[in-house]
C-alpha positions, 0 to 999 in steps of 0.5 A: 663528390658532386655538390649534391653529394657534399650536401647529403654528407652534411644532412644525410638523413634527408635523403637515405630513407626516401631512397630506400623507400622508393628504390629498395622496399618495393622488393625488400619487404617482409610483407611481400610474397616470394614472387613479388620480391623479384628475387630479393632474398627472404629476410633481407628486409628494410621495413624499418630503420632498425633492420637496415644497419645489418645490411649496410655493407651489402647495400653500399656494394650493391647500390653504390659500387662501381657496377651497381646491381640494385635497384633491380629496375635500374641504377639511379644516376651517379648523383643519386648514388653519391647521395645515398652513399653519403647517407650510408657512410654517415651511419644511415642516420 
C-alpha cells in the first residue's frame, strides 16, 4: 500500500464520499433518466450515504479490483483506487 493509501486507511472518510460524488454519482443517481445513467442499473444509486452499504462488495470489485470496470469513463490511478478501497475496507464511514 502506498503512503497515500496508508493515510486514507487512518482517515478514510476524508476521501470516499468525494470519490463517489465525482466518480460514481454521475451515472448512479435516482435523479437520472435511463440514457443519462450510461447503463448503470436502475436502483443502484448512491445519492445518499445510506444507499451505499448495500453495494459495498460490488463497488469494491468494480472500482478497485485487479481489472476495474468503473468508473465507466476510465479507471483512476492506482493510488486513487487504493485510497477508495481503504475507505470501503473501513466500512465506508
